C-alpha positions as CSV (number, residue, x, y, z in Angstrom):
1,M,0.0,0.0,0.0
2,D,1.4,3.4,-0.9
3,K,0.7,5.5,2.2
4,L,2.0,8.7,0.6
5,T,-0.8,8.6,-2.0
6,F,-3.5,8.4,0.6
7,L,-1.8,10.9,2.8
8,G,-1.4,13.3,-0.2
9,L,-5.1,13.1,-1.1
10,T,-6.1,13.5,2.5
11,V,-3.9,16.6,2.9
12,G,-5.3,18.1,-0.4
13,I,-8.9,17.5,0.3
14,V,-8.7,18.7,4.0
15,G,-6.8,21.7,2.9
16,I,-9.5,22.7,0.4
17,L,-12.3,22.0,2.9
18,T,-10.6,23.9,5.7
19,G,-10.1,26.8,3.4
20,Q,-13.8,26.8,2.5
21,I,-14.7,26.8,6.3
22,L,-12.2,29.7,7.1
23,E,-13.8,31.7,4.3
24,G,-17.1,31.3,6.0
25,G,-18.5,28.9,3.4
26,D,-20.8,26.1,3.7
27,L,-19.4,22.7,3.2
28,A,-22.7,21.2,2.1
29,I,-22.6,23.4,-1.2
30,L,-19.4,21.5,-2.3
31,F,-21.3,18.2,-2.4
32,Q,-23.4,18.3,-5.5
33,G,-24.4,15.0,-7.2
34,A,-25.4,16.5,-10.5
35,A,-22.0,18.3,-10.8
36,F,-20.2,15.1,-9.9
37,M,-22.1,13.2,-12.6
38,I,-21.4,15.7,-15.3
39,V,-17.7,16.0,-14.6
40,F,-16.8,12.3,-13.8
41,F,-18.9,10.6,-16.5
42,G,-18.2,13.4,-19.0
43,T,-14.5,12.9,-18.5
44,L,-14.8,9.1,-18.6
45,G,-16.6,9.3,-21.9
46,A,-14.0,11.6,-23.4
47,V,-11.1,9.2,-22.3
48,M,-13.1,6.3,-23.8
49,V,-13.4,8.0,-27.2
50,Q,-9.7,8.7,-27.2
51,C,-8.3,5.3,-26.2
52,P,-8.5,2.0,-27.9
53,P,-10.2,-0.6,-25.8
54,K,-7.1,-2.4,-24.8
55,I,-5.4,0.8,-23.5
56,F,-8.5,2.0,-21.7
57,F,-9.0,-1.1,-19.7
58,M,-5.3,-1.4,-18.9
59,A,-5.4,2.1,-17.7
60,V,-8.3,1.4,-15.4
61,K,-6.5,-1.7,-14.1
62,M,-3.3,0.2,-13.6
63,G,-5.0,2.9,-11.7
64,R,-4.7,0.8,-8.5
65,W,-0.8,0.9,-8.8
66,A,-1.0,4.5,-7.4
67,F,-2.6,3.2,-4.2
68,V,-1.0,-0.4,-4.1
69,T,2.5,-0.2,-5.7
70,P,3.3,-3.5,-7.5
71,R,6.2,-5.4,-5.9
72,M,9.5,-4.9,-7.9
73,R,11.4,-7.9,-6.4
74,S,14.6,-6.3,-7.9
75,R,16.9,-7.7,-5.0
76,E,15.3,-11.2,-5.5
77,M,15.9,-11.1,-9.2
78,A,19.5,-10.0,-8.8
79,H,20.1,-12.7,-6.2
80,Q,18.5,-15.3,-8.5
81,L,20.6,-14.3,-11.4
82,A,23.8,-14.3,-9.4
83,E,23.0,-17.9,-8.4
84,W,22.3,-18.9,-11.9
85,S,25.6,-17.4,-13.1
86,V,27.5,-19.6,-10.5
87,L,25.6,-22.7,-11.5
88,A,26.2,-22.1,-15.2
89,R,29.8,-21.5,-14.7
90,K,30.3,-24.7,-12.7
91,E,28.0,-27.2,-14.5
92,G,27.3,-25.5,-17.8
93,I,24.3,-23.6,-19.3
94,L,22.2,-26.8,-19.7
95,A,22.2,-27.0,-15.8
96,L,19.7,-24.1,-15.8
97,E,17.2,-26.1,-17.9
98,A,15.7,-27.7,-14.8
99,R,15.1,-24.1,-13.4
100,V,13.1,-22.7,-16.3
101,G,9.7,-24.4,-15.3
102,K,10.1,-23.0,-11.7
103,V,10.4,-19.3,-12.7
104,P,7.1,-17.4,-12.1
105,D,7.9,-14.2,-13.8
106,P,7.1,-14.6,-17.7
107,F,9.8,-12.1,-18.6
108,L,12.6,-13.8,-16.7
109,K,11.3,-17.2,-17.8
110,K,11.5,-16.2,-21.6
111,G,15.0,-14.9,-21.1
112,L,16.2,-17.9,-19.2
113,Q,14.8,-20.1,-21.9
114,L,16.7,-18.3,-24.5
115,V,19.9,-18.8,-22.7
116,V,19.3,-22.5,-22.1
117,D,18.5,-22.9,-25.8
118,G,22.0,-21.7,-26.5
119,A,21.2,-18.2,-27.8
120,S,24.3,-15.8,-27.7
121,G,24.2,-12.9,-25.4
122,E,23.7,-10.5,-28.3
123,R,20.7,-12.5,-29.5
124,V,19.2,-12.7,-26.0
125,R,19.5,-8.8,-25.6
126,E,18.0,-8.2,-29.0
127,V,14.9,-10.5,-28.4
128,M,14.4,-9.2,-24.8
129,D,14.8,-5.5,-25.7
130,V,11.8,-6.0,-28.1
131,E,9.8,-7.4,-25.1
132,V,10.8,-4.4,-23.0
133,H,10.0,-1.8,-25.7
134,T,6.6,-3.4,-26.3
135,W,5.8,-3.6,-22.6
136,E,6.9,-0.1,-22.0
137,Q,4.9,1.4,-24.9
138,L,1.7,-0.4,-23.9
139,H,1.9,0.7,-20.3
140,W,3.1,4.3,-21.1
141,Q,0.1,4.8,-23.3
142,S,-2.1,3.6,-20.5
143,A,-0.6,6.1,-18.0
144,R,-1.2,8.7,-20.7
145,A,-5.0,7.9,-20.6
146,W,-5.0,9.3,-17.0
147,E,-3.1,12.3,-18.2
148,A,-5.6,12.8,-20.8
149,A,-8.4,12.7,-18.2
150,A,-6.6,15.5,-16.3
151,G,-6.8,17.4,-19.6
152,Y,-10.5,16.9,-20.2
153,S,-11.8,17.3,-16.6
154,P,-11.5,21.0,-16.2
155,T,-13.2,21.6,-19.6
156,I,-16.0,19.2,-18.6
157,G,-16.3,21.2,-15.4
158,I,-16.8,24.3,-17.4
159,I,-19.6,22.6,-19.4
160,G,-21.2,21.7,-16.1
161,A,-21.0,25.4,-14.9
162,V,-22.6,26.6,-18.1
163,L,-25.3,24.1,-17.8
164,G,-26.0,25.2,-14.1
165,L,-26.1,28.9,-15.3
166,M,-28.5,28.0,-18.0
167,H,-30.7,26.5,-15.3
168,V,-30.4,29.7,-13.2
169,M,-31.3,31.9,-16.2
170,Q,-34.5,29.8,-16.6
171,N,-35.5,30.8,-13.0
172,L,-34.8,34.5,-13.1
173,S,-38.4,35.2,-11.8
174,E,-37.3,33.9,-8.4
175,P,-34.3,36.2,-7.4
176,S,-34.0,34.6,-3.9
177,K,-32.7,31.5,-5.5
178,L,-30.3,33.0,-8.0
179,G,-27.3,33.3,-5.5
180,G,-27.4,29.7,-4.4
181,G,-28.1,28.5,-8.0
182,I,-24.9,30.3,-9.3
183,A,-22.9,28.8,-6.5
184,V,-24.0,25.4,-7.3
185,A,-23.3,25.9,-11.0
186,F,-19.6,26.7,-10.3
187,V,-19.2,23.6,-8.1
188,A,-18.8,21.8,-11.3
189,T,-15.8,23.8,-12.3
190,I,-14.3,23.1,-8.8
191,Y,-14.8,19.3,-9.4
192,G,-13.2,19.5,-12.8
193,V,-10.1,21.3,-11.6
194,A,-9.9,19.3,-8.4
195,F,-10.2,15.9,-10.1
196,A,-7.5,17.0,-12.6
197,N,-4.9,18.3,-10.1
198,L,-5.5,16.1,-7.1
199,L,-6.3,12.8,-8.8
200,F,-5.9,12.3,-12.5
201,L,-2.6,14.1,-13.2
202,P,-0.8,12.8,-10.0
203,I,-1.9,9.2,-10.8
204,A,-0.6,9.5,-14.3
205,N,2.8,10.8,-13.0
206,K,3.0,8.1,-10.4
207,L,2.3,5.5,-12.9
208,K,5.0,6.7,-15.2
209,S,7.4,6.5,-12.3
210,I,6.5,2.9,-11.6
211,I,6.8,2.0,-15.3
212,M,10.4,3.5,-15.3
213,Q,11.2,1.5,-12.1
214,Q,9.9,-1.7,-13.7
215,T,11.7,-1.1,-16.9
216,H,14.9,-0.6,-14.9
217,V,14.4,-4.0,-13.2
218,Q,13.8,-5.6,-16.8
219,E,17.1,-4.0,-18.1
220,M,18.9,-5.5,-15.0
221,I,17.4,-8.9,-15.9
222,I,18.6,-8.6,-19.5
223,D,22.1,-7.7,-18.4
224,G,22.3,-10.7,-16.0
225,L,21.1,-13.1,-18.6
226,V,23.4,-11.7,-21.2
227,G,26.3,-12.2,-18.9
228,I,25.3,-15.8,-18.2
229,A,25.0,-16.4,-21.9
230,N,28.4,-15.0,-22.5
231,G,30.0,-17.0,-19.8
232,D,31.1,-14.0,-17.8
233,N,32.6,-14.4,-14.4
234,P,29.9,-14.7,-11.7
235,R,31.6,-12.0,-9.6
236,L,31.5,-9.6,-12.6
237,I,27.8,-10.3,-13.1
238,E,26.9,-9.9,-9.5
239,S,28.8,-6.6,-9.3
240,K,27.0,-5.3,-12.4
241,L,23.6,-6.3,-10.9
242,Q,24.5,-4.5,-7.6
243,G,24.9,-1.4,-9.6
244,Y,21.2,-1.5,-10.6
245,L,20.1,-1.9,-7.0
246,R,21.8,1.4,-5.9
């Protein structure tokens, strides 16, 4: 669980609500179901129009990463690769064949299979780099879907405000209700800006950071496997892997 995400959201929301109270405003006016519906579902619809289905659903799935960060297991991977390098040096590459079926990570498993099949270090890097590039591009596009939501949200909020003002204009015969009606209309703008800057954009940037970290781990795996395929000294391989962990 990413406690900093929850803390950040709490600080941001509490700060806004406290400011409203200090200015003498009524908190109840900030909670408008109609404004929420317009901004949230309007933004959702815009993002759905922009994204291919695969990217959209992956973006939704990745959203939880901002709150529950996926486990990187970089140290475990480095330790495993170092062990394999020692085994390969002592007993040969084929000694690793029995380990392939026990590897849970698909990326690491594919790379180890290439090494066992006798692929050269250069060929292993070439194949695995394609895997990394494809994975990174797919997830990067999904993170940008959240970024797109941050762009659409304020504009949809303005649409909500205009719709609210249109409703106010229809009730000009009742002046006593105009002030409250106008205030409610602008709540949609608040929602649009708040969603963009407190939720959508921060999530997009956090997802990009996690993607970069995971790509870093994948690059470490590739270097370790290439070293094993090339028959490098296990100490050299371990030293190189330790550089990634720093």
